[in-house]
C-alpha positions in Angstrom: 24.1 -43.3 -7.0 21.1 -45.2 -7.8 23.0 -46.6 -10.9 23.9 -43.3 -12.3 26.3 -40.2 -12.6 25.7 -37.1 -13.8 26.6 -33.4 -13.9 24.0 -30.4 -14.3 23.8 -28.8 -17.7 21.5 -26.0 -17.1 19.7 -24.0 -14.2 17.4 -21.2 -14.2 16.1 -19.7 -11.1 12.3 -18.1 -11.6 9.8 -17.1 -9.0 9.3 -13.7 -9.8 5.8 -12.4 -8.2 6.1 -15.0 -6.1 7.8 -15.5 -2.1 9.1 -18.8 -2.6 12.8 -18.8 -5.2 12.8 -21.8 -7.6 14.7 -23.4 -10.0 14.8 -25.9 -12.7 18.1 -27.5 -13.3 18.5 -29.8 -16.2 21.3 -32.8 -16.1 22.6 -34.6 -18.2 24.1 -37.8 -17.4 27.0 -39.6 -17.9 26.2 -42.9 -17.1 22.4 -44.7 -16.6 19.4 -43.8 -17.3 18.3 -40.5 -16.1 14.8 -41.3 -16.2 14.7 -42.5 -12.5 15.2 -38.4 -11.7 12.0 -38.8 -9.4 13.1 -42.0 -7.8 16.1 -40.6 -7.0 15.2 -37.1 -6.1 16.1 -37.3 -2.7 19.7 -38.7 -2.9 20.1 -36.0 -5.9 19.6 -33.7 -3.3 21.8 -34.6 -1.1 24.7 -33.7 -4.3 23.4 -30.8 -4.1 22.1 -29.3 -1.0 25.8 -28.4 0.1 25.6 -26.0 -2.8 22.5 -24.7 -1.9 23.0 -24.1 0.9 26.7 -22.0 0.2 24.5 -20.3 -2.0 22.2 -19.0 0.7 25.0 -17.9 2.9 25.4 -15.4 0.4 21.4 -14.1 -0.4 18.6 -12.3 0.8 16.5 -13.7 3.0 13.5 -13.3 0.7 15.3 -15.0 -2.7 16.9 -18.0 -0.2 16.1 -20.9 -2.3 14.7 -24.7 -0.6 15.7 -27.6 -1.6 12.0 -28.5 -2.0 12.1 -25.7 -5.0 14.1 -28.1 -6.7 12.2 -28.8 -10.4 14.2 -31.2 -12.6 13.8 -31.2 -16.4 12.2 -34.1 -17.6 14.2 -36.0 -20.4 11.2 -36.6 -22.1 10.3 -32.6 -22.9 13.8 -31.1 -23.1 14.8 -27.2 -23.0 14.1 -25.6 -26.2 17.3 -23.9 -27.8 17.9 -21.4 -29.8 20.3 -21.9 -33.3 23.0 -20.3 -31.4 23.4 -22.5 -28.1 21.6 -20.3 -25.9 18.0 -20.8 -23.8 15.2 -18.7 -23.9 14.0 -18.2 -20.8 10.4 -17.3 -21.4 10.2 -20.4 -23.7 11.1 -22.6 -21.0 9.3 -21.1 -18.1 5.8 -21.4 -20.4 6.9 -25.4 -21.5 6.9 -25.9 -17.1 4.6 -23.6 -16.3 2.5 -26.6 -15.3 5.1 -28.5 -13.0 6.0 -24.9 -11.7 2.9 -24.3 -9.9 2.9 -28.0 -9.1 6.0 -27.4 -6.8 4.7 -24.6 -4.8 1.3 -26.1 -4.8 2.9 -29.6 -3.2 5.3 -26.6 -1.2 2.4 -25.0 0.2 0.5 -28.4 1.8 4.6 -30.4 2.5 6.4 -29.8 6.2 9.5 -31.5 5.7 11.3 -33.6 7.7 10.8 -32.0 11.4 7.3 -32.6 12.5 6.8 -32.8 15.9 8.9 -36.5 16.2 9.2 -36.1 19.4 5.6 -37.6 19.7 2.8 -38.5 18.3 1.9 -35.6 17.1 -1.7 -34.9 19.0 -0.1 -35.2 22.0 2.8 -32.6 20.3 0.4 -29.9 20.0 -1.0 -30.2 23.9 2.7 -29.4 25.2 4.3 -25.6 24.5 7.7 -26.7 24.9 8.1 -29.5 22.4 5.9 -26.9 19.7 8.4 -23.7 21.2 11.5 -25.8 19.8 9.7 -26.7 16.9 9.1 -23.3 15.7 12.7 -22.6 16.7 14.3 -25.0 14.5 11.6 -23.9 11.4 12.9 -20.5 11.6 16.7 -21.4 11.5 15.5 -23.1 8.3 14.2 -20.2 7.4 16.3 -17.5 8.9 19.5 -19.6 7.9 20.6 -19.0 11.6 19.5 -19.9 15.4 17.1 -17.5 16.8 16.8 -16.8 20.7 13.1 -18.3 21.2 12.9 -15.9 24.5 13.5 -12.8 22.3 10.9 -10.9 19.8 11.3 -12.9 16.0 11.2 -9.1 14.4 13.8 -8.3 16.4 16.3 -11.3 14.9 15.5 -11.2 11.1 11.2 -11.8 10.6 10.2 -10.0 8.6 6.4 -10.3 7.5 7.6 -12.5 4.4 9.6 -14.9 6.9 6.5 -14.8 8.9 3.9 -16.1 5.9 6.7 -18.8 5.3 6.5 -19.9 9.2 2.8 -19.6 8.9 2.5 -21.7 6.1 4.8 -24.7 8.0 2.5 -24.3 11.0 0.3 -25.0 9.0 1.4 -27.7 6.8 2.2 -29.2 10.3 -1.4 -28.9 11.5 -2.2 -30.6 8.3 0.2 -33.2 8.3 -1.1 -33.8 12.1 -4.2 -36.7 10.7 -5.7 -34.9 13.6 -9.1 -33.4 12.4 -9.7 -31.0 14.8 -5.8 -29.3 14.4 -6.5 -29.8 10.4 -10.1 -27.5 11.1 -7.7 -24.7 13.3 -5.3 -24.6 10.3 -7.8 -23.3 7.8 -8.9 -20.8 10.2 -4.4 -19.6 11.8 -3.9 -16.8 10.0 -0.8 -14.0 9.9 -2.1 -12.2 13.1 -1.2 -15.1 15.6 2.5 -15.2 14.9 2.3 -11.0 15.0 0.4 -10.4 18.1 2.6 -13.4 20.1 5.9 -12.5 18.6 8.2 -14.9 20.1 8.8 -18.7 20.1 7.6 -19.3 24.1 4.7 -16.8 23.7 3.5 -18.6 20.2 3.4 -22.2 21.7 1.3 -21.9 24.2 -1.0 -19.4 22.7 -1.5 -22.6 19.9 -2.0 -25.0 22.4 -4.4 -22.2 24.3 -6.2 -22.4 20.7 -6.3 -25.6 19.5 -7.4 -26.6 23.5 -10.5 -24.5 23.8 -11.0 -22.4 19.9 -14.1 -20.7 20.6 -13.0 -19.2 24.1 -12.3 -15.6 22.5 -9.1 -13.8 23.6 -9.2 -10.5 25.8 -6.7 -9.3 23.3 -7.3 -5.3 24.3 -6.9 -6.1 27.9 -3.3 -7.3 27.3 -2.4 -4.5 25.2 -3.3 -2.1 27.7 -1.2 -4.3 30.4 1.6 -4.4 27.7 1.4 -0.8 27.4 1.1 0.5 30.7 4.7 -1.5 31.3 6.4 -0.7 28.2 5.7 3.5 29.9 6.7 2.2 33.4 9.9 0.8 32.1 11.3 4.0 29.9 9.7 6.8 32.3 12.9 6.3 35.2 16.5 7.2 35.6 16.1 10.5 33.6 19.4 12.8 33.0 19.6 16.3 35.0 19.7 19.0 33.8 22.5 20.6 33.1 21.5 24.1 31.5 18.2 25.7 31.4 16.3 27.3 28.5 17.1 30.8 27.6 13.5 33.0 28.5 14.0 33.8 24.5 15.7 32.4 21.8 18.0 35.2 19.7 16.5 36.4 16.8 19.3 35.9 14.7 20.3 32.0 16.1 21.5 29.3 14.0 20.3 25.7 14.5 22.3 22.9 14.6 19.9 20.2 13.3 20.0 16.1 14.6 17.4 15.1 12.1 17.0 10.6 11.8 15.9 9.0 9.5 17.2 11.0 5.7 16.7 8.6 3.5 12.9 7.7 3.8 10.1 10.1 2.2 10.1 12.6 4.8 13.2 12.1 5.8 14.1 12.8 2.6 12.2 16.5 2.1 13.2 18.0 5.9 17.1 16.8 4.7 16.5 18.9 1.7 15.0 21.9 3.2 17.3 21.8 5.7 20.6 22.3 4.0 18.0 25.3 2.0 17.5 26.9 4.8 20.1 30.0 5.0 19.3 29.5 9.6 20.6 26.1 9.3 24.3 25.7 10.2 25.0 22.3 10.8 22.6 19.4 10.1 23.9 15.7 11.6 22.3 13.2 9.6 21.6 10.2 11.1 20.3 6.9 9.9 21.6 2.8 9.8 24.6 2.0 8.0 23.6 1.0 4.8 26.4 -1.2 3.0 26.7 0.4 -0.3 27.3 4.0 1.9 24.5 6.7 3.6 25.4 8.9 1.5 24.8 7.0 -2.6 21.6 6.0 -1.4 20.8 9.4 0.2 21.7 10.6 -2.9 19.1 7.7 -5.2 16.4 9.0 -2.6 17.1 12.4 -3.6 17.3 11.7 -7.4 13.8 9.3 -6.5 11.9 12.2 -5.1 13.0 14.3 -7.7 15.0 16.7 -5.0 18.2 18.7 -5.3 20.6 16.6 -4.7 23.9 19.6 -5.5 22.5 20.3 -1.6 23.9 16.7 -0.5 27.3 18.4 -1.4 26.7 21.3 1.1 29.3 21.4 4.2 27.1 21.9 6.3 25.3 18.1 5.7 27.5 15.6 8.3 26.2 12.2 7.5 26.3 9.4 10.8 25.8 5.6 10.4 24.1 5.3 14.1 22.9 2.2 16.5 19.9 4.1 18.1 19.6 1.2 20.6 23.3 1.8 21.9 23.2 4.0 24.4 25.2 6.5 22.7 23.9 6.2 19.4 27.3 4.4 18.1 28.4 7.3 17.7 32.1 7.9 18.9 32.9 9.8 22.0 33.6 12.6 20.2 30.9 13.3 17.8 28.1 12.6 21.1 30.0 15.3 22.6 30.0 17.5 19.9 26.1 17.1 19.5 25.1 16.7 23.3 26.9 20.4 23.2 26.1 21.9 20.3 22.7 20.9 19.1 19.5 22.9 19.4 16.6 20.7 17.5 16.5 17.1 17.2 13.9 15.8 15.0 13.5 12.2 15.1 11.7 10.6 12.1 9.3 7.4 13.0 7.0 7.0 10.4 5.3 3.4 9.0 4.9 2.8 5.7 1.1 3.1 6.3 0.9 7.5 6.5 2.1 6.9 2.8 -1.7 6.7 0.8 -2.6 3.2 0.5 -2.5 3.7 -3.1 1.0 4.5 -3.2 1.8 2.1 -0.3 3.2 -0.9 -2.5 4.9 1.5 -5.0 7.2 3.3 -2.7 8.1 1.2 0.6 10.0 4.1 3.5 13.1 2.8 5.5 13.5 5.0 8.7 14.2 4.7 12.3 11.4 2.5 12.3 10.1 -0.9 11.5 7.2 -0.2 8.6 5.4 -3.7 9.2 2.4 -1.8 11.4 0.9 -5.4 12.1 3.4 -5.6 14.4 2.5 -6.4 18.2 3.8 -3.2 20.7 7.0 -5.4 22.1 8.3 -5.7 18.3 8.2 -2.1 18.9 10.1 -1.7 21.9 14.0 -1.5 20.2 12.7 1.6 18.5 11.5 3.0 21.5 14.7 2.4 22.9 16.3 4.0 20.7 13.8 7.4 21.2 14.4 7.3 25.1 18.7 7.6 24.3 18.2 10.6 21.7 16.3 12.1 24.6 18.5 11.1 27.3 21.4 12.9 24.9 18.8 16.2 24.7 18.7 16.3 29.0 22.3 15.9 28.9 22.8 19.2 26.7 25.1 21.2 27.9 24.3 23.7 24.3 24.7 27.6 25.2 21.3 27.8 23.6 19.9 25.9 26.3 18.4 21.4 25.8 17.6 20.8 22.1 13.6 21.4 21.0 13.2 17.9 20.5 10.5 16.7 17.8 8.7 13.6 17.2 7.2 12.1 14.7 4.2 9.9 15.5 1.1 7.9 13.7 -2.9 9.1 12.4 -3.0 5.5 14.0 -3.4 6.0 18.0 -6.6 6.9 17.5 -7.5 3.8 15.4 -9.6 3.7 12.3 -13.5 2.7 11.8 -14.7 6.3 14.2 -16.9 7.8 12.0 -17.1 11.9 12.5 -14.3 11.7 15.1 -11.9 14.9 15.2 -8.9 14.1 17.0 -7.1 17.6 18.6 -4.1 18.2 18.7 -4.0 16.5 22.5 -2.5 13.2 23.8 -4.1 9.8 23.8 -5.2 8.0 26.9 -3.5 4.0 26.8 -6.4 3.3 27.5 -7.9 4.4 24.2 -4.8 3.2 21.8 -5.5 -0.7 23.2 -7.7 -1.2 20.4 -5.2 0.2 17.4 -2.8 -1.3 16.2 0.9 -2.1 17.7 2.5 1.6 16.0 0.1 3.8 17.0 -0.1 1.9 20.7 3.7 3.3 20.7 3.0 6.9 20.8 0.7 7.7 23.5 2.8 8.8 27.2 5.8 5.9 26.4 8.2 9.0 25.8 6.9 11.9 24.8 5.1 13.0 28.3 7.8 11.4 30.4 10.7 14.1 28.7 8.1 17.1 29.1 7.9 16.2 33.2 11.9 15.9 32.6 11.5 19.4 31.8 12.9 19.0 27.7 10.7 20.7 24.7 9.5 17.9 22.9 6.8 18.1 20.5 4.6 15.3 19.0 4.1 15.9 15.3 1.0 13.8 14.2 0.6 13.1 10.8 -1.8 12.0 8.6 -1.6 10.3 5.7 1.2 11.9 3.3 1.4 12.0 -0.7 4.8 12.5 -2.3 4.5 16.0 -4.2 2.8 19.2 -3.9 3.1 21.7 -6.6 -11.7 19.5 -9.4 -12.7 16.7 -11.1 -16.4 15.2 -11.1 -18.0 14.4 -8.5 -20.0 10.9 -7.9 -22.5 9.7 -5.6 -20.9 6.5 -5.3 -18.0 7.6 -3.0 -19.1 9.6 0.4 -16.4 11.5 2.6 -13.4 13.5 2.5 -10.0 12.6 2.2 -7.2 15.4 3.6 -3.7 13.6 1.9 -0.8 16.4 2.7 2.2 16.8 -0.1 5.5 16.0 2.2 7.0 18.8 1.0 4.3 20.4 3.0 4.7 18.2 5.9 9.0 18.7 6.4 7.7 22.3 6.1 5.4 22.4 9.3 8.0 20.3 10.5 11.1 22.6 10.2 8.8 25.5 11.1 7.6 24.7 14.1 10.8 23.8 15.3 12.8 26.9 14.2 11.1 29.8 13.9 9.4 30.3 16.4 10.6 31.8 20.5 7.7 30.2 21.9 8.1 26.7 24.1 7.3 24.3 21.5 3.4 23.0 21.7 3.4 19.6 22.5 1.5 18.3 19.6 0.7 19.5 16.1 -0.9 17.4 13.3 0.5 17.3 9.8 -2.8 16.7 8.6 -4.7 19.5 5.4 -6.6 21.6 6.6 -8.9 21.6 4.0 -10.3 18.7 2.8 -11.8 17.6 -0.2 -14.6 14.9 -1.9 -13.1 11.4 -1.7 -15.3 11.2 -4.9 -13.7 14.1 -6.5 -10.2 12.3 -5.8 -11.0 9.3 -7.3 -12.9 9.8 -10.6 -9.9 12.1 -11.4 -7.9 9.4 -10.6 -9.8 7.3 -13.3 -9.8 9.8 -15.4 -6.0 10.1 -15.4 -5.2 6.3 -15.5 -7.3 5.4 -18.6 -3.9 7.6 -20.8 -2.0 4.7 -19.3 -4.6 1.7 -19.7 -6.3 -0.3 -22.0 -9.4 0.2 -20.6 -11.1 3.2 -17.7 -11.2 2.0 -14.5 -14.7 2.5 -12.9 -15.3 3.7 -10.2 -17.1 1.8 -7.4 -17.6 1.4 -3.9 -15.3 1.3 -0.9 -17.5 -1.7 -0.4 -17.3 -3.4 -3.6 -14.0 -3.0 -4.0 -12.9 -5.0 -0.6 -15.5 -7.8 -1.7 -14.2 -8.1 -5.8 -10.2 -8.0 -4.1 -11.3 -11.3 -1.9 -13.1 -12.9 -3.8 -10.1 -12.9 -6.3 -7.8 -14.1 -3.4 -10.2 -16.7 -2.9 -10.1 -17.9 -6.1 -6.6 -17.5 -6.3 -4.6 -20.9 -7.1 -1.0 -20.7 -6.0 0.1 -20.5 -2.2 -0.7 -18.6 0.9 3.3 -16.8 0.4 1.7 -15.8 -3.0 -1.5 -14.9 -2.8 -0.7 -12.5 0.4 1.8 -10.7 -2.4 -0.7 -10.8 -4.7 -3.3 -9.2 -3.0 -1.9 -7.6 0.1 -4.2 -5.7 1.4 -6.2 -9.2 2.6 -3.3 -9.2 5.1 -4.9 -6.7 6.9 -7.9 -7.8 6.1 -9.8 -7.0 9.6 -8.8 -3.4 9.0 -10.3 -3.1 5.4 -13.5 -4.5 7.2 -14.0 -2.1 9.6 -13.3 0.7 6.8 -15.6 -0.7 4.8 -18.1 -0.8 7.8 -16.9 2.8 8.3 -17.5 3.5 4.7 -21.3 1.8 4.9 -22.9 3.7 7.9 -21.1 7.3 6.7 -22.6 6.1 2.6 -25.9 5.6 4.7 -26.3 9.2 7.0 -25.7 12.9 6.5 -23.1 14.9 6.3 -20.3 12.7 4.6 -18.9 15.6 3.5 -17.8 17.0 6.5 -16.3 13.0 7.8 -13.4 11.1 6.5 -13.6 8.4 4.3 -13.2 5.2 5.7 -13.5 6.3 9.3 -10.8 7.9 9.3 -10.3 9.9 12.3 -10.4 13.8 10.9 -7.2 15.4 12.3 -7.4 19.1 14.3 -4.8 21.3 12.6 -5.5 24.5 15.0 -1.9 24.8 16.3 -0.5 23.9 13.9 -1.5 26.4 11.6 -1.1 29.0 14.5 3.0 27.2 13.7 3.5 27.0 9.9 2.4 29.6 7.5 3.3 26.5 4.5 0.7 24.7 6.5 -1.8 26.7 6.7 -1.5 28.4 3.0 -1.0 25.1 1.0 -3.9 24.7 -1.5 -6.1 21.9 -1.9 -5.6 18.4 -3.5 -6.9 18.6 -7.2 -6.3 16.7 -10.7 -3.1 18.4 -11.1 -1.7 16.5 -8.0 -3.2 13.1 -9.8 -1.8 13.4 -12.3 1.5 14.1 -10.6 0.5 11.0 -8.9 0.3 8.9 -11.7 3.7 10.5 -13.6 5.2 9.5 -11.3 4.0 5.8 -10.9 4.9 5.7 -14.4 8.7 6.8 -14.1 8.2 3.3 -11.5 7.6 0.7 -14.6 4.5 0.8 -12.8 2.2 0.5 -16.1 4.5 -0.9 -18.2 
């Protein structure tokens, strides 16, 4: 090969804080000049390719190696070694920092050996069938398996990371076309296009249309409304007939048998802990997706992380269940399905994306539940979740339990109301599809798709609409630079409100309640407390600035970032939803220019009215205001997770 033979002397992986893993390889010659490595790069990679492919087959998507991310050691700059012959990793990465950065920059601009070659590039971008096939091949390279061009990509293994990789390749292909119009469009193309058109056959014609008429507005709200109505129609049919009816009054000593999903997540863990500690609860079925390490181990780790009593998991009342909610019988055996159908009194379906945790904690704390956690996704990407909810409702409606069909509660989202609705309050009522059309995909799933239909079928259901949640429950100085209020609710209080609503009342379930803090506090007070407490963990105090100023600084830093788009999104994650952030900034500016900011939620978030929820839950009704002591506990938690290390 190229007149020489070689063997691999050393390989060092790199890529921390990057969205693409790379490897630095040192070759040792057997014969021939290794000074010609770059000249023979293609042949070298051909030899290495089988090993790279084999490693990628057993690697997580985010850690797979792209052969374009291979950097070869320059023989004029040999790797340093200690007296014992080991290689100091940090010194090596410092020595080759510029080479690694050059590789990432080249990777951002490069599309490898599969451009749109079937026809001339400029013509290819006018033919959806060619683009669709090319997209399918690129995704196969990214994911490692074939995809169906008619099926939602996010149901076939794609996530935000791999969507960003696809966007990178789309931009590179457009740049490679040598058509100025295509190259201009490449600069404006963003992830929203991928999220809003999540199949290859949807994405291709959208690209063709945008390239042909880039200035023609797309009536996205109308399309979304049609999708919402179609989804409602699809899942509002063929409801099971009741085999039993609700008793007029539930006995005072009634023992609860509770099904709860998503228990390894934040809210789910608090729900499980409180159910296991509740003397009136006789059985708890904890339904979760199968975990490679076992659900019990994952649940124990979640309890430890949240400082919950791990000993509760030894309770005889607890049954862990590996569930497949998309399956008509939830992936359960006939015996277990019938056991639940004949004895369950309450079903709590936890549907919680990461947006519910205060944005200050989102990056530190990821939730894994029954629902997708990416709130950038369009409605159709959530269809498996809607199908799973319908399957749970079918289980409830087919109940033959002596106490009647189980009460059914499922968590929903403040996102049904959208953002930037300055000064508005949302009552504990349903949101019309027309009003949900302008919200994010997750918010579009909740109005009417399952809840209203199930109630019409005769089931007692309750939507628990969640506000912003914080981890720990148990008078800082104010500033005029921050306006509005916040109503963050501790997770344990939210869990208590859900359980209270489902188990402690003989009255019919309310259709909707809001799990939000009933006593908001000034945003300025909370941020000032953060500034004070964080100063004890950082070298310099963090100044309190206006929301718009913060967004501007983040945007400027992101624009000046020298790495790839992928790395920029990882370093500055808020820029992935910059449109949402801009709306919050606009609302903050309007709020700052008006009166009554002390009764308006900050950044345009709708305030959730909690009248019914407070009637149902003593825990919610009596929860104390947020204060400095809460901030200290949050920062203490972040410290244990290594945020300031």
